[in-house]
NUNUTOR-9557 format. One record per residue (C-alpha): x, y, z; residue number from 1; chain. Coordinates in Angstrom, 1 decimal. Example, Ala and Ser with C-alpha at 12.3 -4.5 7.8 and 13.67 -1.06 7.14 Angstrom:
BEGIN
@c1: 12.3 | c2: -4.5 | c3: 7.8 | pos: 1 | unit: A $
@c1: 13.7 | c2: -1.1 | c3: 7.1 | pos: 2 | unit: A $
***
This chain:
BEGIN
@c1: 72.3 | c2: 107.8 | c3: 92.1 | pos: 1 | unit: A $
@c1: 72.2 | c2: 111.2 | c3: 91.1 | pos: 2 | unit: A $
@c1: 75.1 | c2: 111.8 | c3: 93.4 | pos: 3 | unit: A $
@c1: 77.1 | c2: 108.9 | c3: 92.2 | pos: 4 | unit: A $
@c1: 76.6 | c2: 110.2 | c3: 88.5 | pos: 5 | unit: A $
@c1: 77.7 | c2: 113.5 | c3: 89.3 | pos: 6 | unit: A $
@c1: 80.9 | c2: 111.9 | c3: 91.0 | pos: 7 | unit: A $
@c1: 81.5 | c2: 110.0 | c3: 88.0 | pos: 8 | unit: A $
@c1: 81.1 | c2: 112.9 | c3: 85.6 | pos: 9 | unit: A $
@c1: 83.7 | c2: 115.0 | c3: 87.8 | pos: 10 | unit: A $
@c1: 86.0 | c2: 112.5 | c3: 87.9 | pos: 11 | unit: A $
@c1: 86.0 | c2: 112.0 | c3: 84.0 | pos: 12 | unit: A $
@c1: 86.2 | c2: 115.9 | c3: 83.7 | pos: 13 | unit: A $
@c1: 89.3 | c2: 116.1 | c3: 85.9 | pos: 14 | unit: A $
@c1: 91.0 | c2: 113.2 | c3: 83.8 | pos: 15 | unit: A $
@c1: 90.2 | c2: 114.7 | c3: 80.5 | pos: 16 | unit: A $
@c1: 90.9 | c2: 118.4 | c3: 81.0 | pos: 17 | unit: A $
@c1: 94.7 | c2: 119.2 | c3: 81.2 | pos: 18 | unit: A $
@c1: 96.1 | c2: 120.5 | c3: 84.5 | pos: 19 | unit: A $
@c1: 96.4 | c2: 124.4 | c3: 84.4 | pos: 20 | unit: A $
@c1: 99.9 | c2: 125.3 | c3: 85.9 | pos: 21 | unit: A $
@c1: 100.4 | c2: 128.9 | c3: 86.8 | pos: 22 | unit: A $
@c1: 102.7 | c2: 130.6 | c3: 84.2 | pos: 23 | unit: A $
@c1: 105.4 | c2: 133.0 | c3: 85.5 | pos: 24 | unit: A $
@c1: 105.6 | c2: 136.1 | c3: 83.4 | pos: 25 | unit: A $
@c1: 109.3 | c2: 136.7 | c3: 81.9 | pos: 26 | unit: A $
@c1: 108.6 | c2: 140.7 | c3: 82.7 | pos: 27 | unit: A $
@c1: 109.2 | c2: 142.2 | c3: 86.0 | pos: 28 | unit: A $
@c1: 109.6 | c2: 145.8 | c3: 87.3 | pos: 29 | unit: A $
@c1: 111.1 | c2: 147.2 | c3: 90.5 | pos: 30 | unit: A $
@c1: 111.1 | c2: 150.5 | c3: 92.4 | pos: 31 | unit: A $
@c1: 112.5 | c2: 151.8 | c3: 95.4 | pos: 32 | unit: A $
@c1: 113.4 | c2: 154.8 | c3: 97.4 | pos: 33 | unit: A $
@c1: 116.7 | c2: 154.9 | c3: 99.2 | pos: 34 | unit: A $
@c1: 118.1 | c2: 157.5 | c3: 101.8 | pos: 35 | unit: A $
@c1: 121.4 | c2: 157.6 | c3: 99.6 | pos: 36 | unit: A $
@c1: 122.4 | c2: 156.2 | c3: 96.2 | pos: 37 | unit: A $
@c1: 125.9 | c2: 154.7 | c3: 96.5 | pos: 38 | unit: A $
@c1: 127.5 | c2: 153.5 | c3: 93.6 | pos: 39 | unit: A $
@c1: 130.7 | c2: 151.6 | c3: 94.1 | pos: 40 | unit: A $
@c1: 130.7 | c2: 153.2 | c3: 97.5 | pos: 41 | unit: A $
@c1: 130.5 | c2: 156.7 | c3: 96.1 | pos: 42 | unit: A $
@c1: 127.3 | c2: 158.8 | c3: 96.6 | pos: 43 | unit: A $
@c1: 125.9 | c2: 159.9 | c3: 93.3 | pos: 44 | unit: A $
@c1: 123.3 | c2: 162.4 | c3: 95.1 | pos: 45 | unit: A $
@c1: 125.3 | c2: 164.3 | c3: 97.1 | pos: 46 | unit: A $
@c1: 124.4 | c2: 162.3 | c3: 100.3 | pos: 47 | unit: A $
@c1: 121.1 | c2: 162.6 | c3: 99.7 | pos: 48 | unit: A $
@c1: 117.8 | c2: 160.3 | c3: 98.8 | pos: 49 | unit: A $
@c1: 117.0 | c2: 158.8 | c3: 95.3 | pos: 50 | unit: A $
@c1: 114.1 | c2: 157.6 | c3: 93.7 | pos: 51 | unit: A $
@c1: 115.1 | c2: 154.6 | c3: 91.7 | pos: 52 | unit: A $
@c1: 113.3 | c2: 151.7 | c3: 89.3 | pos: 53 | unit: A $
@c1: 113.4 | c2: 149.5 | c3: 86.4 | pos: 54 | unit: A $
@c1: 112.1 | c2: 147.1 | c3: 84.0 | pos: 55 | unit: A $
@c1: 113.5 | c2: 143.8 | c3: 83.0 | pos: 56 | unit: A $
@c1: 112.5 | c2: 141.1 | c3: 80.4 | pos: 57 | unit: A $
@c1: 114.2 | c2: 137.2 | c3: 81.3 | pos: 58 | unit: A $
@c1: 113.6 | c2: 134.5 | c3: 78.7 | pos: 59 | unit: A $
@c1: 113.8 | c2: 131.0 | c3: 80.2 | pos: 60 | unit: A $
@c1: 116.8 | c2: 130.4 | c3: 77.9 | pos: 61 | unit: A $
@c1: 119.0 | c2: 132.6 | c3: 80.3 | pos: 62 | unit: A $
@c1: 119.1 | c2: 135.7 | c3: 78.1 | pos: 63 | unit: A $
@c1: 117.7 | c2: 138.8 | c3: 79.8 | pos: 64 | unit: A $
@c1: 117.4 | c2: 142.6 | c3: 78.9 | pos: 65 | unit: A $
@c1: 116.4 | c2: 145.4 | c3: 81.0 | pos: 66 | unit: A $
@c1: 116.4 | c2: 148.9 | c3: 81.6 | pos: 67 | unit: A $
@c1: 117.1 | c2: 150.9 | c3: 85.3 | pos: 68 | unit: A $
@c1: 117.3 | c2: 154.4 | c3: 86.7 | pos: 69 | unit: A $
@c1: 118.1 | c2: 156.6 | c3: 89.7 | pos: 70 | unit: A $
@c1: 117.6 | c2: 160.3 | c3: 90.1 | pos: 71 | unit: A $
@c1: 121.3 | c2: 161.8 | c3: 90.6 | pos: 72 | unit: A $
@c1: 123.0 | c2: 164.9 | c3: 91.4 | pos: 73 | unit: A $
@c1: 126.7 | c2: 164.9 | c3: 91.1 | pos: 74 | unit: A $
@c1: 130.0 | c2: 166.0 | c3: 90.2 | pos: 75 | unit: A $
@c1: 131.5 | c2: 162.7 | c3: 88.8 | pos: 76 | unit: A $
@c1: 134.0 | c2: 160.5 | c3: 90.5 | pos: 77 | unit: A $
@c1: 137.1 | c2: 161.8 | c3: 88.4 | pos: 78 | unit: A $
@c1: 135.9 | c2: 165.5 | c3: 88.2 | pos: 79 | unit: A $
@c1: 133.7 | c2: 165.7 | c3: 85.0 | pos: 80 | unit: A $
@c1: 130.9 | c2: 168.4 | c3: 85.9 | pos: 81 | unit: A $
@c1: 127.5 | c2: 168.2 | c3: 84.1 | pos: 82 | unit: A $
@c1: 123.7 | c2: 169.3 | c3: 84.8 | pos: 83 | unit: A $
@c1: 122.4 | c2: 165.6 | c3: 84.3 | pos: 84 | unit: A $
@c1: 119.7 | c2: 164.9 | c3: 87.0 | pos: 85 | unit: A $
@c1: 119.3 | c2: 161.1 | c3: 85.9 | pos: 86 | unit: A $
@c1: 121.4 | c2: 158.0 | c3: 85.4 | pos: 87 | unit: A $
@c1: 119.6 | c2: 155.6 | c3: 83.0 | pos: 88 | unit: A $
@c1: 121.3 | c2: 152.1 | c3: 82.3 | pos: 89 | unit: A $
@c1: 120.4 | c2: 149.6 | c3: 79.6 | pos: 90 | unit: A $
@c1: 121.8 | c2: 146.0 | c3: 79.7 | pos: 91 | unit: A $
@c1: 121.8 | c2: 142.7 | c3: 78.0 | pos: 92 | unit: A $
@c1: 123.1 | c2: 139.6 | c3: 79.1 | pos: 93 | unit: A $
@c1: 123.0 | c2: 135.9 | c3: 79.8 | pos: 94 | unit: A $
@c1: 122.9 | c2: 133.9 | c3: 82.9 | pos: 95 | unit: A $
@c1: 122.5 | c2: 130.4 | c3: 84.1 | pos: 96 | unit: A $
@c1: 123.4 | c2: 127.8 | c3: 86.7 | pos: 97 | unit: A $
@c1: 124.8 | c2: 124.4 | c3: 87.0 | pos: 98 | unit: A $
@c1: 124.3 | c2: 122.9 | c3: 90.5 | pos: 99 | unit: A $
@c1: 125.8 | c2: 124.9 | c3: 93.0 | pos: 100 | unit: A $
@c1: 127.6 | c2: 127.1 | c3: 90.3 | pos: 101 | unit: A $
@c1: 126.1 | c2: 130.2 | c3: 88.9 | pos: 102 | unit: A $
@c1: 127.3 | c2: 132.4 | c3: 86.0 | pos: 103 | unit: A $
@c1: 126.6 | c2: 135.6 | c3: 84.1 | pos: 104 | unit: A $
@c1: 128.0 | c2: 137.5 | c3: 81.4 | pos: 105 | unit: A $
@c1: 126.5 | c2: 140.7 | c3: 79.7 | pos: 106 | unit: A $
@c1: 126.9 | c2: 144.2 | c3: 78.5 | pos: 107 | unit: A $
@c1: 126.0 | c2: 147.3 | c3: 80.2 | pos: 108 | unit: A $
@c1: 125.5 | c2: 151.0 | c3: 79.2 | pos: 109 | unit: A $
@c1: 125.5 | c2: 154.0 | c3: 81.7 | pos: 110 | unit: A $
@c1: 123.8 | c2: 156.8 | c3: 80.5 | pos: 111 | unit: A $
@c1: 123.8 | c2: 160.5 | c3: 81.8 | pos: 112 | unit: A $
@c1: 121.8 | c2: 162.8 | c3: 79.9 | pos: 113 | unit: A $
@c1: 122.9 | c2: 166.4 | c3: 80.1 | pos: 114 | unit: A $
@c1: 125.3 | c2: 169.2 | c3: 79.2 | pos: 115 | unit: A $
@c1: 128.7 | c2: 168.3 | c3: 79.4 | pos: 116 | unit: A $
@c1: 130.4 | c2: 171.5 | c3: 78.1 | pos: 117 | unit: A $
@c1: 134.0 | c2: 171.1 | c3: 77.1 | pos: 118 | unit: A $
@c1: 134.3 | c2: 167.9 | c3: 79.3 | pos: 119 | unit: A $
@c1: 134.1 | c2: 164.4 | c3: 78.1 | pos: 120 | unit: A $
@c1: 130.8 | c2: 162.5 | c3: 78.3 | pos: 121 | unit: A $
@c1: 130.2 | c2: 160.6 | c3: 81.5 | pos: 122 | unit: A $
@c1: 128.3 | c2: 157.9 | c3: 79.3 | pos: 123 | unit: A $
@c1: 130.2 | c2: 154.7 | c3: 79.9 | pos: 124 | unit: A $
@c1: 130.0 | c2: 151.1 | c3: 78.2 | pos: 125 | unit: A $
@c1: 131.0 | c2: 148.1 | c3: 80.4 | pos: 126 | unit: A $
@c1: 131.5 | c2: 144.2 | c3: 79.7 | pos: 127 | unit: A $
@c1: 131.0 | c2: 142.1 | c3: 83.0 | pos: 128 | unit: A $
@c1: 131.1 | c2: 138.4 | c3: 83.9 | pos: 129 | unit: A $
@c1: 130.8 | c2: 136.6 | c3: 86.9 | pos: 130 | unit: A $
@c1: 130.7 | c2: 133.3 | c3: 88.6 | pos: 131 | unit: A $
@c1: 129.1 | c2: 132.3 | c3: 92.1 | pos: 132 | unit: A $
@c1: 129.4 | c2: 129.2 | c3: 94.1 | pos: 133 | unit: A $
@c1: 126.4 | c2: 128.8 | c3: 96.5 | pos: 134 | unit: A $
@c1: 126.4 | c2: 132.1 | c3: 98.4 | pos: 135 | unit: A $
@c1: 129.5 | c2: 133.5 | c3: 97.2 | pos: 136 | unit: A $
@c1: 130.1 | c2: 135.5 | c3: 93.9 | pos: 137 | unit: A $
@c1: 133.1 | c2: 137.0 | c3: 92.1 | pos: 138 | unit: A $
@c1: 132.3 | c2: 139.6 | c3: 89.4 | pos: 139 | unit: A $
@c1: 134.6 | c2: 141.4 | c3: 87.0 | pos: 140 | unit: A $
@c1: 133.7 | c2: 144.7 | c3: 85.1 | pos: 141 | unit: A $
@c1: 135.7 | c2: 146.2 | c3: 82.5 | pos: 142 | unit: A $
@c1: 135.2 | c2: 149.7 | c3: 80.4 | pos: 143 | unit: A $
@c1: 135.2 | c2: 149.6 | c3: 76.6 | pos: 144 | unit: A $
@c1: 135.7 | c2: 153.2 | c3: 76.5 | pos: 145 | unit: A $
@c1: 136.5 | c2: 156.3 | c3: 79.1 | pos: 146 | unit: A $
@c1: 135.1 | c2: 155.2 | c3: 82.3 | pos: 147 | unit: A $
@c1: 132.5 | c2: 158.0 | c3: 83.6 | pos: 148 | unit: A $
@c1: 134.3 | c2: 160.9 | c3: 82.0 | pos: 149 | unit: A $
@c1: 138.0 | c2: 160.0 | c3: 82.9 | pos: 150 | unit: A $
@c1: 140.4 | c2: 161.0 | c3: 80.0 | pos: 151 | unit: A $
@c1: 142.2 | c2: 157.9 | c3: 78.5 | pos: 152 | unit: A $
@c1: 140.6 | c2: 155.4 | c3: 80.6 | pos: 153 | unit: A $
@c1: 139.7 | c2: 152.7 | c3: 78.4 | pos: 154 | unit: A $
@c1: 140.1 | c2: 149.5 | c3: 80.1 | pos: 155 | unit: A $
@c1: 139.7 | c2: 150.3 | c3: 83.6 | pos: 156 | unit: A $
@c1: 138.3 | c2: 147.4 | c3: 85.6 | pos: 157 | unit: A $
@c1: 136.3 | c2: 147.0 | c3: 89.0 | pos: 158 | unit: A $
@c1: 136.6 | c2: 143.6 | c3: 90.9 | pos: 159 | unit: A $
@c1: 133.2 | c2: 143.0 | c3: 93.1 | pos: 160 | unit: A $
@c1: 133.6 | c2: 140.1 | c3: 95.7 | pos: 161 | unit: A $
@c1: 130.1 | c2: 139.7 | c3: 97.4 | pos: 162 | unit: A $
@c1: 128.7 | c2: 137.1 | c3: 99.4 | pos: 163 | unit: A $
@c1: 124.7 | c2: 136.7 | c3: 100.6 | pos: 164 | unit: A $
@c1: 123.4 | c2: 134.3 | c3: 103.3 | pos: 165 | unit: A $
@c1: 119.5 | c2: 133.8 | c3: 104.3 | pos: 166 | unit: A $
@c1: 118.7 | c2: 133.1 | c3: 107.8 | pos: 167 | unit: A $
@c1: 115.4 | c2: 131.4 | c3: 106.8 | pos: 168 | unit: A $
@c1: 113.9 | c2: 131.1 | c3: 110.1 | pos: 169 | unit: A $
@c1: 114.0 | c2: 134.4 | c3: 110.4 | pos: 170 | unit: A $
@c1: 113.4 | c2: 135.7 | c3: 107.0 | pos: 171 | unit: A $
@c1: 116.4 | c2: 137.7 | c3: 107.1 | pos: 172 | unit: A $
@c1: 119.1 | c2: 138.2 | c3: 104.5 | pos: 173 | unit: A $
@c1: 122.9 | c2: 139.2 | c3: 105.2 | pos: 174 | unit: A $
@c1: 125.2 | c2: 140.5 | c3: 102.9 | pos: 175 | unit: A $
@c1: 128.8 | c2: 141.6 | c3: 102.5 | pos: 176 | unit: A $
@c1: 130.8 | c2: 143.1 | c3: 99.6 | pos: 177 | unit: A $
@c1: 134.5 | c2: 144.1 | c3: 98.7 | pos: 178 | unit: A $
@c1: 134.9 | c2: 145.9 | c3: 95.7 | pos: 179 | unit: A $
@c1: 138.7 | c2: 147.2 | c3: 93.9 | pos: 180 | unit: A $
@c1: 138.0 | c2: 149.9 | c3: 91.3 | pos: 181 | unit: A $
@c1: 141.4 | c2: 150.6 | c3: 89.1 | pos: 182 | unit: A $
@c1: 141.4 | c2: 153.2 | c3: 86.5 | pos: 183 | unit: A $
@c1: 143.7 | c2: 152.8 | c3: 83.8 | pos: 184 | unit: A $
@c1: 146.8 | c2: 155.2 | c3: 83.1 | pos: 185 | unit: A $
@c1: 145.6 | c2: 156.7 | c3: 86.4 | pos: 186 | unit: A $
@c1: 146.6 | c2: 154.5 | c3: 89.1 | pos: 187 | unit: A $
@c1: 146.8 | c2: 157.1 | c3: 91.9 | pos: 188 | unit: A $
@c1: 142.8 | c2: 157.2 | c3: 91.3 | pos: 189 | unit: A $
@c1: 142.6 | c2: 153.6 | c3: 92.4 | pos: 190 | unit: A $
@c1: 140.4 | c2: 152.8 | c3: 95.6 | pos: 191 | unit: A $
@c1: 138.5 | c2: 150.1 | c3: 97.2 | pos: 192 | unit: A $
@c1: 135.0 | c2: 150.0 | c3: 98.5 | pos: 193 | unit: A $
@c1: 133.1 | c2: 147.4 | c3: 101.0 | pos: 194 | unit: A $
@c1: 129.6 | c2: 147.1 | c3: 102.8 | pos: 195 | unit: A $
@c1: 127.7 | c2: 145.1 | c3: 105.1 | pos: 196 | unit: A $
@c1: 123.9 | c2: 144.8 | c3: 104.6 | pos: 197 | unit: A $
@c1: 120.7 | c2: 143.2 | c3: 106.2 | pos: 198 | unit: A $
@c1: 117.4 | c2: 142.9 | c3: 104.5 | pos: 199 | unit: A $
@c1: 113.9 | c2: 141.4 | c3: 105.1 | pos: 200 | unit: A $
@c1: 110.7 | c2: 141.2 | c3: 103.3 | pos: 201 | unit: A $
@c1: 107.4 | c2: 142.3 | c3: 105.0 | pos: 202 | unit: A $
@c1: 104.3 | c2: 142.4 | c3: 103.2 | pos: 203 | unit: A $
@c1: 105.5 | c2: 142.4 | c3: 99.6 | pos: 204 | unit: A $
@c1: 108.0 | c2: 145.1 | c3: 100.4 | pos: 205 | unit: A $
@c1: 111.6 | c2: 145.0 | c3: 100.9 | pos: 206 | unit: A $
@c1: 113.4 | c2: 146.8 | c3: 103.6 | pos: 207 | unit: A $
@c1: 117.0 | c2: 147.2 | c3: 103.8 | pos: 208 | unit: A $
@c1: 120.0 | c2: 148.9 | c3: 105.6 | pos: 209 | unit: A $
@c1: 123.5 | c2: 148.9 | c3: 104.5 | pos: 210 | unit: A $
@c1: 126.5 | c2: 150.4 | c3: 105.8 | pos: 211 | unit: A $
@c1: 129.4 | c2: 151.2 | c3: 103.0 | pos: 212 | unit: A $
@c1: 132.6 | c2: 152.8 | c3: 102.9 | pos: 213 | unit: A $
@c1: 135.6 | c2: 153.7 | c3: 100.8 | pos: 214 | unit: A $
@c1: 139.2 | c2: 154.3 | c3: 101.5 | pos: 215 | unit: A $
@c1: 138.9 | c2: 157.7 | c3: 99.5 | pos: 216 | unit: A $
@c1: 139.8 | c2: 161.1 | c3: 101.6 | pos: 217 | unit: A $
@c1: 138.2 | c2: 164.2 | c3: 101.0 | pos: 218 | unit: A $
@c1: 136.0 | c2: 163.4 | c3: 97.7 | pos: 219 | unit: A $
@c1: 134.2 | c2: 166.7 | c3: 98.3 | pos: 220 | unit: A $
@c1: 131.4 | c2: 168.3 | c3: 95.7 | pos: 221 | unit: A $
@c1: 131.3 | c2: 171.6 | c3: 95.1 | pos: 222 | unit: A $
@c1: 128.4 | c2: 172.0 | c3: 97.7 | pos: 223 | unit: A $
@c1: 130.8 | c2: 170.3 | c3: 100.3 | pos: 224 | unit: A $
@c1: 129.4 | c2: 166.9 | c3: 100.7 | pos: 225 | unit: A $
@c1: 131.9 | c2: 164.3 | c3: 101.0 | pos: 226 | unit: A $
@c1: 131.1 | c2: 161.5 | c3: 98.7 | pos: 227 | unit: A $
@c1: 133.2 | c2: 158.8 | c3: 99.7 | pos: 228 | unit: A $
@c1: 132.6 | c2: 158.7 | c3: 103.5 | pos: 229 | unit: A $
@c1: 131.2 | c2: 155.8 | c3: 105.5 | pos: 230 | unit: A $
@c1: 127.4 | c2: 155.8 | c3: 105.2 | pos: 231 | unit: A $
@c1: 124.4 | c2: 154.2 | c3: 106.4 | pos: 232 | unit: A $
@c1: 121.7 | c2: 153.7 | c3: 103.4 | pos: 233 | unit: A $
@c1: 118.2 | c2: 152.6 | c3: 104.4 | pos: 234 | unit: A $
@c1: 115.7 | c2: 151.7 | c3: 101.5 | pos: 235 | unit: A $
@c1: 112.3 | c2: 150.5 | c3: 100.7 | pos: 236 | unit: A $
@c1: 111.8 | c2: 148.5 | c3: 97.6 | pos: 237 | unit: A $
@c1: 108.8 | c2: 146.8 | c3: 95.6 | pos: 238 | unit: A $
@c1: 109.1 | c2: 143.9 | c3: 92.8 | pos: 239 | unit: A $
@c1: 106.4 | c2: 143.6 | c3: 90.6 | pos: 240 | unit: A $
***
């Protein structure tokens, strides 16, 4: 009789109490170590390792805001020397999806703290928009001022075509990318880059290998590093 009464009480409590659903936090963070930091195919670290990380807030409406940073050591793509050792990016945007179609629009600010002397600041503002279908995405970014310290380069653009495909049985993701950078009022500085990547999550950590190359010849920094040559980048990351 006692067992029956306990069972009835347990059932009544289960129906009376609301179900507790696990809530997903809108905040996230990430940290990674890479053997090289390539941005649009060009090394930002003199072909040396980089420590990177960021924080994001993503609202259920699709609005998001975040900050991301990396160690750097560079003579910029277009010849603007400075002593900055850090890149710090801030961004704000809106993303969503309708069936197999995804979209994303936003604003990105590249910040390079440091002493530029008589050179133009490398700090850069870009507006971007992308549309994707299943595993293929096209994105276009356009600078609203000078691009990374290049004089009279407002309106420069970068076209990014990328694909990502998951081998679910193996837990592996394959990626491919093609990019075209155009520099306003300096067409001789235009270039292309491409890469191929493979990544896998193991025990909560992400491991990746990416081969990247540009069509730039002899983009050499003061230390003699060819910043646009073909490079294999290995990285390990953790998201929280």
